[in-house]
C-alpha positions as CSV (number, residue, x, y, z in Angstrom):
1,M,-69.2,-272.0,-127.1
2,E,-67.4,-275.2,-127.0
3,L,-63.3,-276.0,-125.1
4,V,-61.0,-277.4,-127.9
5,R,-57.8,-279.6,-127.0
6,W,-54.7,-277.5,-127.1
7,E,-52.5,-277.5,-130.1
8,D,-49.5,-276.3,-131.5
9,G,-51.3,-274.2,-133.7
10,H,-52.9,-272.5,-130.5
11,F,-49.4,-271.0,-129.6
12,G,-50.1,-267.9,-131.1
13,Y,-53.1,-266.6,-129.0
14,M,-51.1,-267.2,-125.7
15,L,-48.3,-265.4,-126.9
16,R,-50.9,-262.2,-128.3
17,W,-52.2,-262.6,-124.9
18,A,-49.6,-262.5,-122.4
19,S,-48.5,-258.8,-123.3
20,D,-52.2,-258.1,-122.0
21,P,-51.7,-257.5,-118.1
22,R,-55.0,-258.0,-117.4
23,M,-54.1,-262.1,-118.1
24,T,-51.0,-262.5,-116.4
25,A,-52.2,-260.0,-113.5
26,Y,-54.2,-263.5,-112.5
27,V,-52.8,-266.6,-114.5
28,G,-49.7,-268.2,-114.4
29,N,-47.0,-267.1,-111.6
30,G,-48.5,-263.1,-111.5
31,M,-45.3,-261.8,-113.4
32,P,-44.9,-260.7,-117.0
33,W,-45.2,-263.3,-119.4
34,T,-41.7,-263.4,-121.5
35,P,-41.9,-265.2,-124.8
36,D,-39.3,-267.9,-123.3
37,Y,-42.5,-268.2,-120.2
38,V,-44.8,-268.5,-123.0
39,V,-42.8,-271.6,-125.1
40,E,-42.7,-273.5,-121.4
41,R,-46.3,-273.4,-120.8
42,H,-47.0,-274.4,-124.2
43,E,-44.6,-277.4,-124.3
44,Q,-46.1,-278.1,-120.5
45,A,-49.6,-278.2,-122.0
46,L,-48.7,-280.1,-124.7
47,R,-47.0,-282.8,-122.3
48,H,-50.3,-282.7,-120.0
49,W,-52.2,-284.1,-122.8
50,E,-49.7,-286.9,-123.3
51,D,-49.4,-287.5,-119.9
52,H,-52.9,-287.2,-118.5
53,G,-55.2,-287.5,-121.7
54,F,-57.0,-284.1,-120.6
55,G,-55.4,-280.3,-119.8
56,L,-55.1,-277.1,-121.7
57,H,-58.0,-276.0,-124.2
58,V,-59.2,-272.7,-126.0
59,V,-62.4,-271.9,-126.3
60,V,-63.7,-271.2,-129.2
61,E,-67.1,-269.1,-130.1
62,D,-68.6,-269.2,-133.4
63,G,-65.4,-270.2,-134.7
64,V,-63.1,-267.9,-132.7
65,V,-60.9,-268.3,-130.1
66,I,-61.5,-265.9,-127.0
67,G,-60.3,-267.7,-124.0
68,L,-58.4,-270.7,-122.4
69,A,-59.3,-273.3,-120.3
70,Q,-57.5,-275.8,-118.0
71,M,-57.7,-278.9,-116.2
72,L,-54.7,-279.9,-114.2
73,D,-54.0,-283.3,-112.4
74,G,-54.0,-283.1,-108.7
75,D,-53.5,-285.4,-105.5
76,L,-56.3,-287.5,-103.7
77,G,-58.7,-288.0,-106.8
78,E,-58.6,-284.1,-107.3
79,I,-58.6,-282.1,-110.6
80,E,-57.7,-278.4,-110.7
81,I,-59.4,-276.4,-113.0
82,G,-58.7,-272.6,-114.5
83,Y,-60.1,-270.3,-117.2
84,W,-59.6,-266.6,-118.6
85,I,-61.4,-265.2,-121.2
86,D,-60.6,-262.3,-123.7
87,P,-61.4,-258.9,-121.9
88,A,-63.7,-258.5,-125.5
89,H,-65.9,-260.8,-124.1
90,W,-66.3,-260.4,-120.8
91,G,-69.9,-259.8,-118.6
92,R,-71.4,-262.4,-121.4
93,G,-71.2,-264.9,-119.0
94,V,-68.8,-267.0,-120.8
95,A,-66.8,-267.7,-118.0
96,T,-69.5,-269.2,-116.3
97,R,-70.4,-271.4,-119.3
98,V,-67.0,-272.5,-119.1
99,A,-66.6,-273.2,-115.6
100,V,-69.8,-275.5,-115.5
101,E,-67.7,-277.1,-118.6
102,L,-64.8,-277.7,-116.9
103,R,-66.2,-278.5,-113.9
104,D,-68.5,-281.3,-115.3
105,K,-65.4,-283.2,-117.5
106,A,-63.1,-283.0,-114.1
107,L,-66.1,-284.5,-111.9
108,A,-66.7,-287.4,-115.0
109,I,-63.1,-288.8,-114.4
110,A,-62.0,-287.5,-110.5
111,D,-63.7,-287.3,-107.7
112,R,-63.2,-283.8,-106.6
113,V,-62.6,-280.5,-108.4
114,V,-60.8,-277.7,-106.9
115,A,-59.9,-274.1,-108.2
116,G,-58.2,-271.2,-107.0
117,T,-58.6,-267.4,-107.7
118,D,-56.4,-264.3,-107.1
119,A,-58.6,-262.8,-104.0
120,R,-58.1,-259.5,-105.7
121,N,-60.4,-261.1,-108.6
122,V,-63.9,-261.4,-107.1
123,A,-65.6,-261.8,-110.3
124,S,-64.0,-264.8,-110.8
125,G,-65.0,-266.0,-107.2
126,R,-68.7,-265.6,-107.9
127,V,-68.3,-267.6,-111.1
128,L,-66.9,-270.1,-109.3
129,E,-69.7,-270.1,-107.2
130,K,-72.2,-270.1,-109.7
131,A,-70.9,-272.7,-110.8
132,G,-71.5,-274.9,-107.8
133,L,-67.8,-274.9,-106.0
134,T,-67.7,-273.5,-102.9
135,Y,-65.2,-271.2,-100.7
136,F,-63.4,-273.6,-98.1
137,T,-59.8,-271.7,-97.5
138,S,-57.2,-269.0,-98.6
139,R,-53.7,-269.3,-98.9
140,N,-50.5,-267.5,-99.8
141,M,-49.0,-268.4,-103.2
142,G,-45.7,-266.9,-104.0
143,G,-46.7,-263.9,-101.8
144,R,-49.9,-263.4,-103.6
145,L,-53.3,-264.1,-101.4
146,Q,-55.8,-267.0,-103.3
147,H,-58.6,-268.2,-102.5
148,C,-59.7,-271.8,-103.1
149,Y,-63.3,-273.4,-103.7
150,A,-63.8,-277.1,-104.2
151,L,-66.8,-279.2,-105.5
152,Q,-67.0,-283.2,-105.0
153,R,-69.0,-285.6,-107.0
154,G,-72.2,-286.4,-106.0
155,M,-72.2,-284.2,-103.0
156,S,-75.7,-283.3,-101.8
157,D,-76.8,-280.2,-100.3
158,K,-79.8,-282.6,-98.7
159,G,-79.0,-282.4,-94.6
160,V,-76.3,-280.3,-95.0
161,L,-76.4,-276.5,-93.6
162,R,-73.6,-273.9,-94.5
163,Y,-72.7,-271.2,-91.8
164,S,-70.8,-268.6,-91.9
165,A,-69.4,-267.8,-87.9
166,F,-68.1,-265.0,-86.4
167,T,-69.5,-262.4,-89.2
168,T,-72.6,-261.1,-90.5
169,D,-71.5,-261.2,-93.9
170,P,-71.4,-264.8,-95.8
171,A,-68.2,-264.1,-97.6
172,G,-66.6,-263.4,-94.4
173,G,-66.3,-265.6,-91.1
174,N,-65.3,-269.3,-90.9
175,P,-67.3,-271.4,-93.4
176,A,-68.8,-275.0,-91.0
177,G,-71.4,-277.4,-92.3
178,V,-73.9,-278.3,-90.1
179,V,-76.1,-281.6,-89.9
180,L,-78.8,-280.8,-87.5
181,D,-80.1,-284.4,-87.5
182,A,-76.9,-287.3,-87.3
183,S,-79.2,-290.0,-85.4
184,D,-78.3,-292.9,-88.2
185,M,-74.8,-292.0,-89.8
186,T,-71.9,-293.7,-88.5
187,D,-68.1,-292.3,-87.5
188,D,-67.5,-293.0,-91.2
189,E,-70.4,-291.6,-92.8
190,M,-69.5,-288.4,-90.8
191,L,-65.9,-287.8,-91.9
192,A,-67.3,-288.4,-95.5
193,V,-69.5,-285.9,-95.3
194,A,-67.3,-283.3,-93.6
195,A,-64.2,-284.5,-96.6
196,K,-67.2,-283.6,-99.5
197,V,-68.4,-280.3,-97.7
198,G,-64.9,-279.5,-97.4
199,Y,-65.1,-276.7,-94.4
200,S,-62.1,-276.7,-91.8
201,E,-65.0,-278.2,-90.0
202,T,-68.4,-279.7,-90.2
203,A,-70.9,-280.4,-86.9
204,F,-73.1,-283.4,-86.6
205,V,-75.9,-282.8,-83.5
206,V,-78.1,-285.6,-82.4
207,P,-81.1,-284.2,-80.5
208,W,-81.8,-285.2,-77.1
209,V,-85.0,-286.3,-74.9
210,A,-83.9,-283.3,-72.9
211,E,-85.6,-279.6,-74.8
212,R,-82.6,-277.4,-75.8
213,Q,-79.7,-280.4,-75.2
214,F,-77.9,-281.9,-78.0
215,D,-74.9,-284.4,-78.5
216,V,-72.5,-282.3,-80.8
217,R,-69.3,-284.0,-82.8
218,Y,-67.1,-282.0,-85.2
219,F,-64.8,-283.8,-88.1
220,S,-62.5,-282.2,-90.2
221,P,-62.0,-283.6,-93.6
222,K,-59.3,-285.3,-92.2
223,A,-60.5,-286.7,-89.0
224,E,-62.8,-286.2,-85.9
225,V,-61.4,-283.0,-83.5
226,P,-63.0,-283.4,-79.9
227,F,-64.3,-279.3,-79.9
228,C,-64.5,-276.8,-82.5
229,G,-65.8,-273.4,-81.6
230,H,-66.9,-271.4,-84.8
231,A,-68.9,-274.8,-85.6
232,T,-70.5,-274.5,-82.3
233,I,-71.4,-271.1,-82.6
234,A,-72.9,-272.1,-86.5
235,T,-74.9,-274.5,-85.4
236,S,-76.2,-272.9,-82.0
237,V,-77.6,-269.9,-84.5
238,A,-78.8,-272.9,-86.7
239,L,-80.8,-274.2,-83.8
240,A,-81.7,-270.9,-82.6
241,E,-83.4,-270.0,-85.8
242,R,-85.2,-272.8,-86.0
243,I,-86.3,-273.5,-82.0
244,G,-86.2,-270.1,-80.8
245,D,-83.5,-268.2,-78.8
246,G,-82.4,-268.8,-75.6
247,P,-80.2,-271.8,-73.8
248,L,-78.7,-274.7,-75.4
249,T,-76.4,-277.4,-73.6
250,F,-73.9,-279.7,-76.3
251,H,-72.8,-282.7,-74.9
252,T,-69.2,-283.0,-77.0
253,P,-66.1,-284.8,-76.9
254,A,-64.5,-282.3,-74.9
255,G,-67.4,-282.0,-72.3
256,E,-70.4,-280.1,-71.8
257,I,-70.9,-276.8,-73.5
258,T,-73.3,-274.1,-72.9
259,I,-74.4,-271.5,-75.1
260,E,-76.9,-268.2,-74.9
261,T,-78.4,-267.3,-78.1
262,S,-80.1,-264.3,-79.2
263,A,-80.7,-262.8,-82.8
264,G,-78.3,-264.4,-84.7
265,T,-75.6,-264.5,-82.0
266,A,-74.2,-267.0,-79.6
267,S,-72.1,-267.2,-76.7
268,L,-70.4,-270.5,-75.9
269,T,-69.2,-270.8,-72.4
270,S,-65.9,-273.6,-72.9
271,V,-65.0,-276.3,-70.4
272,P,-62.5,-275.0,-67.9
273,T,-59.4,-274.2,-69.8
274,E,-55.4,-274.6,-69.1
275,S,-52.2,-273.1,-69.8
276,A,-48.6,-274.4,-69.0
277,V,-45.4,-273.1,-70.8
278,A,-44.7,-275.4,-73.8
279,D,-41.6,-277.5,-74.1
280,P,-38.4,-275.8,-75.9
281,A,-37.8,-278.2,-78.6
282,L,-41.5,-278.1,-79.3
283,V,-41.2,-274.4,-79.5
284,S,-37.9,-274.6,-81.7
285,A,-39.3,-277.3,-84.0
286,A,-42.7,-274.8,-84.5
287,L,-41.0,-271.7,-85.1
288,E,-38.4,-273.1,-87.5
289,A,-41.5,-274.6,-89.6
290,L,-43.1,-271.3,-89.7
291,G,-39.9,-269.4,-90.9
292,Y,-39.5,-267.4,-87.4
293,K,-36.2,-266.8,-86.7
294,E,-37.5,-264.2,-83.5
295,I,-41.4,-263.7,-82.2
296,G,-42.5,-261.4,-80.0
297,D,-42.3,-260.7,-76.0
298,G,-44.4,-263.4,-74.0
299,P,-44.0,-267.1,-73.2
300,V,-45.4,-269.7,-75.6
301,H,-47.7,-271.7,-74.2
302,V,-50.1,-275.1,-74.8
303,G,-53.7,-273.8,-74.3
304,F,-56.6,-276.1,-73.9
305,G,-60.4,-274.8,-74.1
306,G,-61.9,-277.9,-75.4
307,A,-58.7,-278.6,-77.7
308,R,-54.9,-277.7,-77.5
309,H,-53.7,-274.8,-79.1
310,L,-50.1,-273.6,-79.3
311,L,-49.8,-270.3,-78.4
312,I,-47.4,-268.1,-80.2
313,P,-46.8,-264.1,-80.0
314,V,-45.4,-262.9,-82.9
315,R,-43.2,-259.8,-83.3
316,D,-46.1,-257.2,-85.1
317,R,-48.3,-256.8,-87.6
318,E,-46.2,-257.1,-90.4
319,Q,-45.3,-260.9,-89.1
320,L,-48.4,-261.9,-88.9
321,R,-49.5,-260.7,-92.2
322,E,-46.5,-262.8,-94.1
323,L,-47.4,-266.1,-92.3
324,D,-46.5,-268.4,-95.0
325,Y,-45.2,-271.6,-93.6
326,D,-44.0,-275.5,-94.2
327,F,-47.6,-277.5,-94.3
328,D,-45.8,-280.7,-94.1
329,A,-43.6,-279.8,-91.2
330,L,-45.8,-277.8,-89.2
331,R,-48.6,-280.6,-90.1
332,D,-46.6,-283.5,-88.4
333,L,-45.2,-282.1,-85.7
334,M,-49.0,-280.7,-84.4
335,L,-49.9,-284.3,-84.6
336,A,-47.3,-285.3,-82.7
337,H,-48.2,-282.9,-80.0
338,D,-51.8,-283.1,-80.2
339,L,-52.3,-279.9,-81.2
340,T,-55.2,-278.5,-83.2
341,T,-53.9,-275.2,-84.2
342,V,-51.2,-272.9,-83.6
343,H,-52.6,-269.7,-82.2
344,L,-50.4,-267.0,-83.9
345,F,-51.5,-263.7,-81.8
346,W,-50.5,-260.2,-81.8
347,R,-51.9,-257.5,-79.5
348,E,-52.5,-254.5,-80.9
349,S,-54.0,-253.0,-77.5
350,A,-55.5,-254.4,-74.1
351,E,-59.1,-254.4,-76.1
352,L,-58.0,-255.8,-79.2
353,V,-55.6,-258.2,-80.5
354,H,-55.0,-259.6,-84.1
355,A,-54.4,-263.7,-84.9
356,R,-54.5,-266.5,-87.4
357,D,-54.4,-270.1,-86.9
358,P,-53.0,-272.5,-89.1
359,F,-54.6,-275.4,-89.4
360,P,-52.2,-278.4,-91.2
361,V,-53.9,-281.1,-89.2
362,G,-57.2,-280.7,-90.4
363,G,-56.3,-280.4,-94.4
364,V,-56.7,-277.1,-94.2
365,V,-53.9,-274.2,-94.6
366,E,-55.9,-271.7,-91.8
367,D,-58.9,-270.7,-90.0
368,A,-60.8,-268.3,-90.6
369,A,-61.9,-267.7,-87.5
370,T,-61.2,-270.4,-84.2
371,G,-63.0,-270.2,-81.4
372,A,-61.6,-273.2,-79.1
373,A,-58.8,-271.3,-79.6
374,A,-59.8,-267.7,-78.5
375,A,-61.2,-269.6,-75.8
376,A,-57.5,-271.1,-75.1
377,F,-55.8,-267.8,-75.5
378,G,-58.3,-265.9,-73.0
379,G,-57.6,-268.8,-70.3
380,Y,-53.8,-268.3,-71.2
381,L,-53.5,-264.1,-71.0
382,R,-55.9,-264.7,-67.8
383,D,-53.5,-266.7,-66.0
384,L,-50.6,-264.2,-67.0
385,E,-52.5,-260.7,-66.2
386,G,-55.5,-261.2,-64.3
387,P,-59.4,-261.2,-65.6
388,Q,-59.7,-260.1,-69.4
389,R,-62.0,-258.9,-71.9
390,F,-61.0,-258.4,-75.6
391,V,-61.6,-258.6,-79.3
392,I,-59.8,-261.1,-81.6
393,S,-60.0,-259.9,-85.0
394,Q,-59.2,-262.7,-87.3
395,G,-59.1,-263.7,-90.8
396,E,-58.1,-260.1,-92.4
397,D,-55.5,-261.8,-94.0
398,M,-57.0,-264.3,-95.7
399,G,-59.9,-262.0,-97.2
400,R,-62.4,-263.3,-94.5
401,P,-63.0,-261.2,-91.4
402,S,-64.1,-262.2,-88.6
403,R,-64.8,-261.0,-85.3
404,L,-64.7,-263.0,-81.6
405,E,-65.2,-261.7,-78.4
406,V,-63.6,-262.7,-75.6
407,D,-64.5,-263.0,-72.5
408,A,-62.1,-264.2,-69.6
409,T,-63.8,-262.7,-66.6
410,R,-65.2,-265.6,-64.7
411,E,-64.6,-266.5,-61.3
412,D,-64.1,-270.2,-62.1
413,R,-61.8,-271.3,-65.2
414,R,-64.0,-271.4,-68.4
415,V,-63.7,-268.5,-70.7
416,V,-67.0,-267.3,-73.3
417,V,-66.6,-266.4,-76.7
418,T,-69.3,-264.6,-78.5
419,G,-69.7,-264.4,-82.4
420,A,-72.4,-263.9,-85.2
421,A,-73.3,-266.7,-87.9
422,V,-75.0,-266.4,-91.1
423,P,-76.5,-269.0,-93.7
424,I,-73.9,-268.8,-97.2
425,R,-76.7,-270.0,-99.1
């Protein structure tokens, strides 16, 4: 099998395959490929080779063209890869070999390779994982849910554990990196590792002499954050698997966090929460970036549970499901107001809340589970209505279902957030 540069003579293959709904369901814009659109894609492919020296290939095996393979230039030293194999050749490992070759070609000329798959195409995600790419986020692309994978050049798994938090299924929850001994690491080194891992946060642990006490810091791919709930759950379960279940104490930039661990789950007790009505100008700008003309009942607050979150009630489950926001505008607004996420929520009942958390300041579109926001939200509801105990269902619309149990019944202002965590690999 080899990848051959796209040429004029290959146009007929694309034209023929464009009538196959198994191709158009997942490739391009998801719409039927008209002859005019095929001409446009063909001309784009030829120009890309001239402009960048790489691009669309045909996949050739035993002299027969059996598919397409593509490398696209991206930002920040990234190359995006993608492929499509003729259905007559599915199930023979061809896609994995193509993905591996694309990966190697991309990392020979760029620092990072990324790929996206339609959420419905589970097999394609498995191919990317076999090629060494790791899931890091999901996003809405033209009305379709896309799962995103990445691999950094020179990335080593040594010293970096990968857990998914608020789930018992590695395919669900929110992934976090965990470094159990960061004693000799500088700030720059921790940020570099977090960027390579690519998850919304990676936790870095420095053990204390005192038993079961640790310094813990959290880095997104872009910056350090004061506290991260899902990475705390992941780190606590990882530690408990190695030193046994029981209490843990994390000394974080946001303050002291106590955790109880048992049988693959962890319950963190937040720092004291705070909640206050958000500035109307902030709310107006946030709603504009989110594309919301109306929201649900209830006040919009800025809540704190180790980090600051803008808490916005939405109108109904459908409004939550259709989230599609202006990434740059919301990121800039959040940076200006020191916000970690925007916590969008809809209450199905007193016991069940559905939520989504845009996280553009961390360099990812959305968190699949946000423990710090859950703590802040628990404090918000307690301030408005009195003691609360409920479950947050998050990540459903990303294809990464997560379950966060929230207990805001303590006499003090702290909130307990509980969830499971499981190794990803």
